[in-house]
C-alpha positions in Angstrom: -71.7 23.5 -25.2 -70.7 27.3 -25.6 -68.8 27.7 -29.1 -65.7 29.4 -28.1 -64.4 29.8 -31.9 -66.0 33.3 -31.8 -64.2 34.3 -29.1 -60.7 34.3 -30.9 -58.5 37.3 -31.0 -60.0 38.7 -28.4 -58.3 41.7 -26.5 -58.1 40.5 -23.1 -54.7 39.2 -24.6 -53.4 43.0 -25.3 -54.1 44.3 -21.9 -52.1 41.5 -20.3 -49.4 42.0 -22.1 -49.5 45.7 -21.8 -49.9 44.8 -17.8 -53.3 47.2 -17.5 -56.0 47.3 -15.4 -59.0 47.8 -18.0 -62.2 49.3 -16.2 -64.2 50.3 -18.5 -64.2 47.3 -21.2 -66.6 49.1 -23.9 -64.7 52.6 -24.3 -61.6 50.5 -23.8 -62.6 48.6 -26.6 -63.5 51.2 -29.0 -60.0 53.0 -28.5 -58.0 49.6 -28.8 -59.7 47.6 -31.5 -57.6 47.3 -34.2 -60.2 45.2 -36.6 -63.9 44.9 -36.4 -63.1 40.9 -36.0 -60.9 41.7 -32.7 -64.0 44.2 -31.4 -66.5 41.6 -32.5 -64.5 38.5 -30.6 -64.2 40.7 -27.3 -67.7 42.2 -27.7 -68.9 38.1 -27.6 -66.4 36.9 -25.3 -68.0 39.7 -22.8 -71.7 39.3 -23.5 -71.4 35.5 -22.8 -69.4 36.1 -19.4 -72.6 35.2 -17.3 -73.0 32.0 -19.4 -69.5 30.9 -19.1 -69.2 31.7 -15.4 -72.4 29.4 -15.0 -70.9 26.7 -17.1 -67.7 26.6 -14.6 -69.9 26.3 -11.5 -71.8 23.7 -13.5 -68.7 21.7 -14.2 -67.2 22.2 -10.8 -70.4 20.9 -9.2 -70.3 17.7 -11.6 -66.4 17.3 -10.7 -67.5 17.4 -7.0 -70.1 14.5 -8.0 -66.9 12.2 -9.4 -64.9 13.0 -6.4 -67.4 11.7 -4.0 -67.9 8.8 -6.1 -63.9 8.0 -5.8 -63.7 8.9 -2.5 -66.8 6.0 -1.7 -64.6 3.7 -3.9 -61.4 4.1 -1.9 -59.7 6.6 -4.4 -58.0 9.7 -3.3 -59.3 12.0 -6.6 -55.8 14.2 -6.2 -53.7 10.9 -7.0 -56.1 9.9 -9.7 -56.1 13.2 -11.8 -52.2 12.9 -11.4 
């Protein structure tokens, strides 16, 4: 399990609010971070991005197992989720 508390206050929220495409994160962070906490939160998020992606992929595979089980038992997973 990944502790996501350290990402609180990251700068992606600001980039989305400003409708910007951010191509060079490190330079953009240095220019736009208003506090050291904001800089650190964004830096943690960027550094952990590969771990987060791996976790998403792992969870999707786990979900496929449950979907297969539900089909096997005669349920439609989309109906069960709703």
